[in-house]
LOVEXFI-909050 format. One record per residue (C-alpha): residue number from 1; residue in one letter; x, z, y. Coordinates in steps of 0.1 Angstrom, whole numbers. Example, Ala and Ser with C-alpha at 12.3 -4.5 7.8 and 13.67 -1.06 7.14 Angstrom:
% LOVEXFI-909050
nr = 1 rest = a east = 123 up = 78 north = -45
nr = 2 rest = s east = 137 up = 71 north = -11
% end
This chain:
% LOVEXFI-909050
nr = 1 rest = m east = -2 up = -1 north = 0
nr = 2 rest = s east = 13 up = -10 north = 34
nr = 3 rest = t east = 20 up = 17 north = 60
nr = 4 rest = t east = -10 up = 2 north = 82
nr = 5 rest = e east = -32 up = 2 north = 52
nr = 6 rest = a east = -23 up = 40 north = 49
nr = 7 rest = e east = -32 up = 44 north = 86
nr = 8 rest = i east = -65 up = 27 north = 81
nr = 9 rest = q east = -79 up = 50 north = 54
nr = 10 rest = k east = -66 up = 83 north = 74
nr = 11 rest = f east = -99 up = 102 north = 92
nr = 12 rest = h east = -93 up = 124 north = 124
nr = 13 rest = a east = -115 up = 150 north = 134
nr = 14 rest = g east = -117 up = 175 north = 158
nr = 15 rest = y east = -136 up = 193 north = 189
nr = 16 rest = l east = -138 up = 183 north = 224
nr = 17 rest = a east = -153 up = 201 north = 252
nr = 18 rest = i east = -170 up = 186 north = 281
nr = 19 rest = v east = -166 up = 210 north = 311
nr = 20 rest = g east = -172 up = 205 north = 349
nr = 21 rest = c east = -192 up = 218 north = 374
nr = 22 rest = p east = -231 up = 222 north = 377
nr = 23 rest = n east = -249 up = 189 north = 375
nr = 24 rest = v east = -224 up = 163 north = 373
nr = 25 rest = g east = -239 up = 149 north = 340
nr = 26 rest = k east = -222 up = 169 north = 312
nr = 27 rest = s east = -253 up = 169 north = 293
nr = 28 rest = t east = -264 up = 135 north = 301
nr = 29 rest = l east = -227 up = 125 north = 291
nr = 30 rest = m east = -230 up = 143 north = 253
nr = 31 rest = n east = -262 up = 129 north = 247
nr = 32 rest = r east = -250 up = 92 north = 251
nr = 33 rest = l east = -221 up = 100 north = 233
nr = 34 rest = i east = -236 up = 107 north = 201
nr = 35 rest = g east = -268 up = 86 north = 204
nr = 36 rest = a east = -295 up = 115 north = 205
nr = 37 rest = k east = -310 up = 144 north = 227
nr = 38 rest = v east = -297 up = 175 north = 218
nr = 39 rest = s east = -287 up = 188 north = 254
nr = 40 rest = i east = -312 up = 192 north = 280
nr = 41 rest = t east = -311 up = 176 north = 310
nr = 42 rest = s east = -326 up = 179 north = 347
nr = 43 rest = k east = -318 up = 167 north = 380
nr = 44 rest = k east = -315 up = 203 north = 389
nr = 45 rest = a east = -282 up = 222 north = 385
nr = 46 rest = q east = -276 up = 247 north = 355
nr = 47 rest = t east = -299 up = 234 north = 333
nr = 48 rest = t east = -272 up = 239 north = 303
nr = 49 rest = r east = -269 up = 275 north = 296
nr = 50 rest = h east = -257 up = 274 north = 263
nr = 51 rest = r east = -227 up = 261 north = 244
nr = 52 rest = i east = -240 up = 232 north = 220
nr = 53 rest = h east = -222 up = 211 north = 197
nr = 54 rest = g east = -231 up = 173 north = 194
nr = 55 rest = i east = -217 up = 155 north = 163
nr = 56 rest = l east = -207 up = 121 north = 164
nr = 57 rest = t east = -192 up = 103 north = 128
nr = 58 rest = s east = -179 up = 71 north = 122
nr = 59 rest = a east = -161 up = 54 north = 94
nr = 60 rest = t east = -125 up = 68 north = 108
nr = 61 rest = h east = -134 up = 99 north = 131
nr = 62 rest = q east = -159 up = 126 north = 135
nr = 63 rest = y east = -162 up = 139 north = 173
nr = 64 rest = v east = -176 up = 173 north = 177
nr = 65 rest = f east = -186 up = 172 north = 212
nr = 66 rest = v east = -190 up = 211 north = 230
nr = 67 rest = d east = -215 up = 208 north = 256
nr = 68 rest = t east = -210 up = 239 north = 281
nr = 69 rest = p east = -228 up = 253 north = 311
nr = 70 rest = g east = -215 up = 248 north = 345
nr = 71 rest = f east = -189 up = 272 north = 355
nr = 72 rest = q east = -205 up = 296 north = 377
nr = 73 rest = m east = -185 up = 304 north = 405
nr = 74 rest = q east = -209 up = 334 north = 416
nr = 75 rest = h east = -209 up = 361 north = 391
nr = 76 rest = r east = -247 up = 373 north = 406
nr = 77 rest = n east = -262 up = 387 north = 372
nr = 78 rest = a east = -255 up = 389 north = 338
nr = 79 rest = l east = -270 up = 354 north = 325
nr = 80 rest = n east = -243 up = 339 north = 350
nr = 81 rest = r east = -216 up = 362 north = 332
nr = 82 rest = a east = -232 up = 347 north = 301
nr = 83 rest = m east = -228 up = 311 north = 311
nr = 84 rest = n east = -192 up = 316 north = 319
nr = 85 rest = r east = -185 up = 334 north = 286
nr = 86 rest = a east = -200 up = 301 north = 270
nr = 87 rest = v east = -175 up = 282 north = 288
nr = 88 rest = t east = -146 up = 301 north = 279
nr = 89 rest = g east = -155 up = 306 north = 244
nr = 90 rest = a east = -158 up = 265 north = 239
nr = 91 rest = m east = -123 up = 262 north = 249
nr = 92 rest = t east = -112 up = 281 north = 217
nr = 93 rest = d east = -93 up = 257 north = 194
nr = 94 rest = i east = -102 up = 225 north = 213
nr = 95 rest = d east = -84 up = 194 north = 206
nr = 96 rest = v east = -90 up = 178 north = 243
nr = 97 rest = v east = -112 up = 185 north = 272
nr = 98 rest = l east = -133 up = 160 north = 290
nr = 99 rest = f east = -133 up = 171 north = 325
nr = 100 rest = v east = -163 up = 155 north = 343
nr = 101 rest = i east = -164 up = 149 north = 382
nr = 102 rest = e east = -189 up = 128 north = 401
nr = 103 rest = a east = -176 up = 93 north = 410
nr = 104 rest = n east = -158 up = 94 north = 446
nr = 105 rest = r east = -167 up = 131 north = 449
nr = 106 rest = w east = -139 up = 160 north = 445
nr = 107 rest = r east = -150 up = 196 north = 457
nr = 108 rest = a east = -130 up = 226 north = 459
nr = 109 rest = e east = -153 up = 239 north = 432
nr = 110 rest = d east = -138 up = 208 north = 409
nr = 111 rest = g east = -102 up = 222 north = 414
nr = 112 rest = k east = -113 up = 258 north = 406
nr = 113 rest = v east = -125 up = 246 north = 371
nr = 114 rest = l east = -96 up = 224 north = 365
nr = 115 rest = e east = -72 up = 257 north = 373
nr = 116 rest = r east = -91 up = 273 north = 346
nr = 117 rest = l east = -84 up = 249 north = 319
nr = 118 rest = q east = -54 up = 256 north = 292
nr = 119 rest = a east = -23 up = 237 north = 302
nr = 120 rest = d east = -14 up = 228 north = 268
nr = 121 rest = i east = -43 up = 208 north = 258
nr = 122 rest = p east = -51 up = 171 north = 266
nr = 123 rest = v east = -75 up = 167 north = 296
nr = 124 rest = v east = -93 up = 135 north = 300
nr = 125 rest = l east = -108 up = 131 north = 335
nr = 126 rest = v east = -143 up = 114 north = 331
nr = 127 rest = i east = -154 up = 99 north = 365
nr = 128 rest = s east = -191 up = 99 north = 361
nr = 129 rest = k east = -223 up = 82 north = 378
nr = 130 rest = i east = -204 up = 50 north = 391
nr = 131 rest = d east = -236 up = 33 north = 387
nr = 132 rest = r east = -244 up = 50 north = 418
nr = 133 rest = l east = -216 up = 38 north = 441
nr = 134 rest = t east = -229 up = 16 north = 465
nr = 135 rest = d east = -190 up = 2 north = 473
nr = 136 rest = k east = -177 up = -5 north = 437
nr = 137 rest = n east = -145 up = -14 north = 455
nr = 138 rest = t east = -138 up = 23 north = 464
nr = 139 rest = l east = -135 up = 29 north = 427
nr = 140 rest = l east = -102 up = 19 north = 420
nr = 141 rest = p east = -85 up = 42 north = 452
nr = 142 rest = f east = -106 up = 72 north = 440
nr = 143 rest = i east = -90 up = 69 north = 405
nr = 144 rest = a east = -55 up = 66 north = 421
nr = 145 rest = s east = -62 up = 96 north = 442
nr = 146 rest = m east = -71 up = 118 north = 412
nr = 147 rest = a east = -40 up = 109 north = 394
nr = 148 rest = e east = -22 up = 123 north = 419
nr = 149 rest = q east = -43 up = 153 north = 420
nr = 150 rest = h east = -32 up = 163 north = 385
nr = 151 rest = k east = -13 up = 150 north = 353
nr = 152 rest = f east = -45 up = 136 north = 337
nr = 153 rest = s east = -38 up = 125 north = 300
nr = 154 rest = e east = -62 up = 94 north = 311
nr = 155 rest = i east = -91 up = 86 north = 334
nr = 156 rest = v east = -120 up = 71 north = 323
nr = 157 rest = p east = -149 up = 60 north = 349
nr = 158 rest = i east = -182 up = 55 north = 333
nr = 159 rest = s east = -221 up = 57 north = 337
nr = 160 rest = a east = -237 up = 77 north = 313
nr = 161 rest = e east = -273 up = 72 north = 324
nr = 162 rest = r east = -267 up = 28 north = 318
nr = 163 rest = g east = -239 up = 37 north = 287
nr = 164 rest = d east = -212 up = 19 north = 309
nr = 165 rest = n east = -177 up = 25 north = 298
nr = 166 rest = i east = -189 up = 45 north = 266
nr = 167 rest = d east = -171 up = 28 north = 237
nr = 168 rest = t east = -140 up = 28 north = 259
nr = 169 rest = l east = -141 up = 66 north = 265
nr = 170 rest = l east = -146 up = 72 north = 226
nr = 171 rest = q east = -116 up = 49 north = 218
nr = 172 rest = v east = -97 up = 68 north = 243
nr = 173 rest = l east = -110 up = 102 north = 232
nr = 174 rest = g east = -98 up = 94 north = 194
nr = 175 rest = r east = -65 up = 89 north = 198
nr = 176 rest = y east = -62 up = 126 north = 205
nr = 177 rest = l east = -84 up = 140 north = 174
nr = 178 rest = p east = -59 up = 153 north = 149
nr = 179 rest = e east = -62 up = 140 north = 115
nr = 180 rest = a east = -84 up = 159 north = 94
nr = 181 rest = d east = -117 up = 161 north = 69
nr = 182 rest = p east = -148 up = 158 north = 86
nr = 183 rest = i east = -160 up = 194 north = 100
nr = 184 rest = f east = -198 up = 185 north = 100
nr = 185 rest = g east = -219 up = 165 north = 74
nr = 186 rest = p east = -220 up = 128 north = 79
nr = 187 rest = d east = -257 up = 128 north = 89
nr = 188 rest = d east = -253 up = 158 north = 113
nr = 189 rest = l east = -260 up = 156 north = 152
nr = 190 rest = t east = -256 up = 193 north = 160
nr = 191 rest = d east = -248 up = 227 north = 147
nr = 192 rest = r east = -279 up = 244 north = 167
nr = 193 rest = s east = -314 up = 250 north = 146
nr = 194 rest = e east = -345 up = 229 north = 150
nr = 195 rest = r east = -359 up = 262 north = 164
nr = 196 rest = f east = -330 up = 263 north = 192
nr = 197 rest = l east = -340 up = 228 north = 204
nr = 198 rest = a east = -376 up = 232 north = 206
nr = 199 rest = a east = -370 up = 264 north = 230
nr = 200 rest = e east = -345 up = 243 north = 247
nr = 201 rest = l east = -368 up = 209 north = 252
nr = 202 rest = l east = -395 up = 232 north = 262
nr = 203 rest = r east = -375 up = 248 north = 287
nr = 204 rest = e east = -360 up = 213 north = 304
nr = 205 rest = k east = -398 up = 205 north = 309
nr = 206 rest = l east = -402 up = 238 north = 328
nr = 207 rest = f east = -372 up = 227 north = 349
nr = 208 rest = r east = -386 up = 194 north = 356
nr = 209 rest = n east = -421 up = 203 north = 365
nr = 210 rest = l east = -414 up = 236 north = 388
nr = 211 rest = g east = -400 up = 242 north = 422
nr = 212 rest = e east = -363 up = 245 north = 429
nr = 213 rest = e east = -360 up = 285 north = 425
nr = 214 rest = l east = -386 up = 295 north = 401
nr = 215 rest = p east = -367 up = 276 north = 369
nr = 216 rest = y east = -338 up = 300 north = 372
nr = 217 rest = g east = -361 up = 329 north = 365
nr = 218 rest = i east = -377 up = 314 north = 333
nr = 219 rest = a east = -366 up = 315 north = 299
nr = 220 rest = v east = -383 up = 304 north = 266
nr = 221 rest = e east = -385 up = 325 north = 234
nr = 222 rest = i east = -398 up = 311 north = 199
nr = 223 rest = e east = -419 up = 338 north = 183
nr = 224 rest = r east = -427 up = 319 north = 154
nr = 225 rest = f east = -415 up = 284 north = 139
nr = 226 rest = e east = -425 up = 274 north = 108
nr = 227 rest = e east = -431 up = 240 north = 85
nr = 228 rest = v east = -466 up = 238 north = 66
nr = 229 rest = d east = -474 up = 204 north = 49
nr = 230 rest = g east = -453 up = 186 north = 72
nr = 231 rest = v east = -458 up = 197 north = 103
nr = 232 rest = r east = -435 up = 220 north = 124
nr = 233 rest = r east = -461 up = 249 north = 136
nr = 234 rest = i east = -442 up = 261 north = 170
nr = 235 rest = h east = -454 up = 294 north = 190
nr = 236 rest = a east = -432 up = 296 north = 220
nr = 237 rest = a east = -434 up = 326 north = 250
nr = 238 rest = i east = -423 up = 313 north = 285
nr = 239 rest = i east = -407 up = 343 north = 302
nr = 240 rest = v east = -408 up = 349 north = 335
nr = 241 rest = d east = -394 up = 375 north = 361
nr = 242 rest = r east = -425 up = 382 north = 383
nr = 243 rest = e east = -464 up = 384 north = 376
nr = 244 rest = a east = -465 up = 359 north = 406
nr = 245 rest = h east = -445 up = 332 north = 388
nr = 246 rest = k east = -470 up = 332 north = 356
nr = 247 rest = a east = -497 up = 315 north = 379
nr = 248 rest = i east = -473 up = 288 north = 391
nr = 249 rest = v east = -461 up = 280 north = 356
nr = 250 rest = i east = -498 up = 280 north = 342
nr = 251 rest = g east = -509 up = 259 north = 370
nr = 252 rest = r east = -544 up = 250 north = 381
nr = 253 rest = g east = -569 up = 252 north = 355
nr = 254 rest = g east = -539 up = 256 north = 330
nr = 255 rest = e east = -529 up = 216 north = 341
nr = 256 rest = r east = -495 up = 225 north = 348
nr = 257 rest = m east = -487 up = 245 north = 315
nr = 258 rest = k east = -505 up = 213 north = 293
nr = 259 rest = r east = -482 up = 190 north = 307
nr = 260 rest = v east = -455 up = 207 north = 304
nr = 261 rest = s east = -463 up = 214 north = 267
nr = 262 rest = s east = -472 up = 181 north = 258
nr = 263 rest = d east = -439 up = 162 north = 272
nr = 264 rest = a east = -420 up = 193 north = 252
nr = 265 rest = r east = -438 up = 183 north = 220
nr = 266 rest = k east = -439 up = 147 north = 223
nr = 267 rest = d east = -402 up = 153 north = 228
nr = 268 rest = m east = -401 up = 176 north = 195
nr = 269 rest = e east = -417 up = 149 north = 175
nr = 270 rest = r east = -389 up = 122 north = 183
nr = 271 rest = l east = -362 up = 144 north = 177
nr = 272 rest = f east = -373 up = 163 north = 146
nr = 273 rest = g east = -390 up = 127 north = 133
nr = 274 rest = g east = -423 up = 146 north = 125
nr = 275 rest = k east = -456 up = 163 north = 136
nr = 276 rest = v east = -454 up = 191 north = 158
nr = 277 rest = w east = -482 up = 218 north = 168
nr = 278 rest = l east = -473 up = 235 north = 199
nr = 279 rest = e east = -490 up = 267 north = 212
nr = 280 rest = t east = -472 up = 283 north = 244
nr = 281 rest = w east = -480 up = 312 north = 264
nr = 282 rest = v east = -464 up = 328 north = 298
nr = 283 rest = k east = -448 up = 366 north = 292
nr = 284 rest = v east = -434 up = 387 north = 322
nr = 285 rest = k east = -405 up = 404 north = 314
nr = 286 rest = g east = -392 up = 419 north = 352
nr = 287 rest = g east = -354 up = 414 north = 352
nr = 288 rest = w east = -348 up = 397 north = 320
nr = 289 rest = a east = -317 up = 375 north = 334
nr = 290 rest = d east = -297 up = 411 north = 343
nr = 291 rest = d east = -303 up = 428 north = 310
nr = 292 rest = e east = -279 up = 420 north = 281
nr = 293 rest = r east = -300 up = 431 north = 256
nr = 294 rest = a east = -327 up = 408 north = 268
nr = 295 rest = l east = -303 up = 381 north = 267
nr = 296 rest = r east = -288 up = 384 north = 235
nr = 297 rest = s east = -324 up = 384 north = 221
nr = 298 rest = l east = -327 up = 351 north = 240
nr = 299 rest = g east = -298 up = 338 north = 224
nr = 300 rest = y east = -271 up = 341 north = 250
nr = 301 rest = e east = -235 up = 350 north = 237
% end
């Protein structure tokens, strides 16, 4: 067997952390990379609160992407601290970092996140949202300025929304994965359970249907999840911080709650590949976001 043939047969697998400031498109990028929606998205910052693995397996590589919350520069409560622990924990045993920033935008906060990355791990700078540039000629000078900012292993501009340059990004990342056996099964898309994913999809719809401030005082707890005759029956409690928020979530005549639940159920059916029966209601738990015990019961690390 020739050396070339032996190289072709080698398999590479490893962990890749997706890090960056809030709302730069990390979750949208991971969903695009693996071709399925396992990490929730919205236009609001701090949508992602947990560390989530998304898995892509090809004939020669297994990429285990670790989507993380945006790093919280202001430690306002226990929830912010839990989110930062998720980011820090994601950096353990990582083979490569995808450091995501927005096209033509470098902020002081980006620099602070970059400073927290381990010096011995390759960092690929991913310049996201290039589809939003009104003048594409500004991209090359920006890439040049970023190359002077830090010694990145690679710089790849992409659009996760449109899929531009995603194949190129995967080829680049594959060069940094060690030779290893697969970590997960060939058909696995995530290490998270359907129960967890159901809670996240419902929380996404709440983020998208509520005002600017209220989503940050909301959590979702799946109280029952069972599959009977091919139908997933899910009982979910929406946790709010104040009594006044309960009426806002429900909406006039229950319309907002119906819309949120219907949209979440449809996404669950697409992801799980089967019928879903979803029942939702609202609970008031004052101060849950600053209660370590309450956070642990909701799955925060």
